[in-house]
C-alpha positions in Angstrom: 1.8 -91.9 48.5 -1.6 -92.9 49.7 -0.5 -96.6 49.6 3.0 -96.2 51.2 2.4 -93.7 53.9 -1.0 -94.1 55.4 -2.5 -95.3 58.7 -0.2 -98.3 59.3 3.5 -97.8 58.6 6.4 -100.2 58.4 10.1 -99.6 57.4 9.7 -101.9 54.4 6.6 -100.1 53.1 8.2 -96.6 53.6 11.4 -97.7 51.8 9.3 -99.1 49.0 7.5 -95.8 48.7 10.7 -93.9 48.6 12.1 -96.2 45.8 8.9 -95.9 43.8 8.9 -92.1 44.1 12.6 -92.0 43.0 11.8 -94.2 40.0 8.9 -91.9 39.1 11.1 -88.8 39.5 13.8 -90.3 37.4 11.5 -91.4 34.6 8.9 -88.6 34.4 9.1 -86.2 31.5 7.3 -83.0 32.3 6.7 -80.5 29.5 4.6 -77.4 29.2 3.2 -75.7 26.2 1.9 -72.7 28.1 1.9 -70.9 31.5 -1.0 -73.0 32.8 0.7 -76.3 32.0 4.0 -74.9 33.4 2.1 -74.2 36.7 0.9 -77.8 36.7 4.4 -79.1 36.1 5.7 -77.1 39.1 2.8 -78.4 41.2 3.7 -82.0 40.3 7.3 -81.4 41.3 6.2 -79.8 44.5 3.9 -82.7 45.4 6.8 -85.2 44.7 9.1 -83.2 46.9 6.6 -83.1 49.7 5.9 -86.8 49.4 9.6 -87.5 49.6 10.0 -85.4 52.8 7.0 -87.1 54.5 8.2 -90.6 53.6 11.7 -90.0 54.8 10.6 -88.3 58.0 8.2 -91.1 58.7 11.1 -93.6 58.1 13.4 -91.6 60.5 10.9 -91.6 63.4 11.2 -94.9 65.1 8.1 -94.9 67.4 4.4 -94.8 67.4 2.8 -91.5 68.5 -0.8 -91.5 69.5 -1.5 -87.8 68.8 -1.2 -86.9 66.0 -1.9 -90.5 64.9 1.4 -91.9 63.7 1.6 -95.7 63.9 4.7 -97.7 63.0 3.8 -101.4 63.5 7.5 -102.2 63.5 8.0 -99.7 66.4 4.7 -100.1 68.3 5.6 -98.2 71.5 5.6 -94.5 72.2 9.1 -93.4 73.1 9.0 -90.0 74.8 12.6 -90.4 76.0 14.0 -90.3 72.4 11.2 -89.0 70.3 9.2 -86.4 72.2 10.7 -83.9 69.7 10.2 -82.1 66.5 12.1 -83.5 63.6 13.9 -80.9 61.5 15.4 -81.9 58.2 17.8 -80.4 55.7 18.0 -81.6 52.1 21.3 -81.5 50.3 20.9 -82.8 46.8 19.4 -86.3 47.2 20.4 -86.6 50.8 18.4 -85.7 53.9 19.9 -84.8 57.2 17.7 -85.0 60.3 18.0 -83.3 63.7 15.7 -83.7 66.7 14.6 -80.5 68.4 13.4 -81.3 72.0 10.9 -78.8 73.5 11.9 -77.2 76.8 10.4 -79.0 79.7 9.4 -76.4 82.3 7.5 -76.8 85.5 3.9 -75.7 85.2 3.3 -72.2 86.7 1.8 -72.4 90.1 2.9 -76.1 90.6 3.7 -76.8 94.3 7.1 -78.1 95.1 6.5 -79.6 98.4 
């Protein structure tokens, strides 16, 4: 995760991270001999799920955003028209479905109109 989703992102790097994570998930054998080890196994699964969500959401967002720092070198411009939004996702099995939620744009209170 630290290598594939860090300061500088590209589509190729994110896709490689998703593939490596899938290979890890498909080939890992978690086993627990006691409750403590079981807790650690659940923690590992949770970390892998969170990494998958972060990688896929980063792949979905096709822009660079200054704050918080999110830099896609293959999409270097900030695109408020299409991406000034929250990115909601729903996971169904191995598939992720994304939906943009745009904040309401209201006039500032007290702003003069003329």
